[in-house]
C-alpha positions as CSV (number, residue, x, y, z in Angstrom):
1,M,197.5,-8.8,299.7
2,L,201.2,-8.0,299.4
3,G,202.4,-5.8,296.5
4,D,203.5,-2.5,295.3
5,G,200.5,-0.2,296.0
6,Q,201.4,2.3,293.3
7,R,201.7,-0.4,290.6
8,L,198.5,-2.1,291.7
9,R,196.7,1.2,291.4
10,Q,198.2,1.7,288.0
11,L,197.0,-1.8,287.0
12,L,193.4,-1.2,288.1
13,L,193.2,2.2,286.6
14,A,194.4,0.9,283.3
15,L,191.6,-1.7,283.3
16,L,189.0,0.8,284.3
17,D,190.3,3.4,281.8
18,N,190.2,0.8,279.0
19,A,186.6,-0.2,279.9
20,V,185.4,3.4,279.9
21,R,187.4,4.4,276.8
22,Y,185.8,1.6,274.7
23,S,182.2,2.0,276.0
24,S,179.6,4.2,274.5
25,A,178.7,7.6,276.0
26,G,176.3,6.9,278.9
27,G,177.4,3.3,279.2
28,S,178.4,1.7,282.4
29,V,181.3,-0.2,283.8
30,E,180.9,-2.8,286.6
31,V,183.6,-4.0,288.9
32,R,183.2,-7.4,290.8
33,V,185.6,-8.5,293.4
34,A,185.8,-11.9,295.0
35,A,188.4,-13.8,297.1
36,D,188.6,-17.5,297.4
37,G,191.3,-20.1,297.9
38,G,194.1,-17.6,298.4
39,R,193.3,-15.7,295.2
40,L,191.7,-12.3,294.6
41,Q,189.6,-12.0,291.5
42,V,188.7,-8.6,290.1
43,D,186.4,-8.5,287.0
44,V,186.0,-5.2,285.1
45,L,183.0,-5.6,282.9
46,D,181.7,-3.3,280.2
47,R,179.1,-3.3,277.5
48,G,181.4,-1.5,275.1
49,I,182.5,-2.3,271.5
50,G,183.9,-5.7,272.5
51,I,186.8,-7.6,271.0
52,P,186.4,-10.0,268.1
53,P,187.4,-13.6,268.9
54,E,190.3,-13.5,266.3
55,E,191.8,-10.4,268.0
56,L,191.6,-11.7,271.6
57,P,195.0,-13.4,271.6
58,L,196.6,-10.2,270.2
59,V,195.0,-7.5,272.4
60,L,197.6,-8.1,275.2
61,E,200.5,-7.7,272.8
62,R,202.3,-4.4,272.7
63,H,201.1,-1.8,270.2
64,F,198.2,-3.9,268.9
65,R,194.9,-2.1,268.5
66,G,192.0,-3.9,266.9
67,R,189.9,-2.7,264.0
68,A,186.9,-1.7,266.1
69,A,189.2,0.0,268.7
70,R,190.8,2.2,265.9
71,R,187.4,3.1,264.5
72,H,186.0,3.9,268.0
73,R,188.9,6.1,269.0
74,A,191.8,7.1,266.8
75,D,194.1,7.8,269.8
76,G,195.8,5.2,271.8
77,S,199.2,3.4,271.7
78,G,198.2,-0.2,272.4
79,L,200.3,-0.3,275.5
80,G,197.7,-0.1,278.3
81,L,196.6,-3.7,278.5
82,P,200.1,-5.1,277.8
83,I,201.5,-3.0,280.7
84,A,198.5,-4.1,282.9
85,R,199.3,-7.8,282.1
86,A,203.0,-7.3,282.9
87,L,202.1,-5.7,286.3
88,A,199.7,-8.5,287.1
89,Q,202.4,-11.1,286.3
90,A,205.0,-9.1,288.4
91,H,202.6,-9.6,291.3
92,G,202.2,-13.3,290.7
93,G,198.9,-12.9,289.0
94,T,197.2,-13.1,285.6
95,L,195.1,-10.9,283.3
96,A,192.7,-12.4,280.8
97,L,190.1,-10.8,278.5
98,M,187.0,-12.5,277.4
99,P,183.8,-11.5,275.5
100,R,180.6,-10.9,277.5
101,E,177.4,-12.5,276.5
102,G,175.3,-9.7,275.0
103,G,178.3,-7.6,274.1
104,G,181.2,-6.0,275.7
105,T,184.3,-7.4,277.5
106,C,185.3,-8.8,280.8
107,A,188.9,-8.1,282.0
108,R,189.7,-10.7,284.7
109,L,192.5,-9.9,287.0
110,T,193.6,-12.7,289.4
111,L,196.2,-12.0,292.2
112,P,197.5,-14.0,295.1
113,L,196.3,-13.0,298.5
114,A,198.8,-12.7,301.4
115,P,199.4,-15.9,303.3
116,G,196.7,-16.8,305.7
117,V,194.0,-14.9,303.8
118,E,191.5,-17.3,302.4
119,H,188.3,-15.3,301.7
120,A,186.7,-11.9,302.2
């Protein structure tokens, strides 16, 4: 893929940090990567506190922190995910968050692959 390596690293670290930060001690975070049709998809999956459906549209807005997030950890500025989304968009991609069946969250990052790269 083509992109700013430092910013892509920042983007991935923000997603991983968020998954770890809102998981319970001893929990696990899974990363799945797939490429198809000229797009790279990276899923960061956790079994953490999750995000209530009514808060999902707000989580990617600057300075928003959900009720469960504030109870789980008092620190945080609510900037990590909005910055991650801006970095994804700057690279021609998208960032979406969705609840996982059984609890937790999936952060799905989709980025365009370099021309001529169809799958991995």
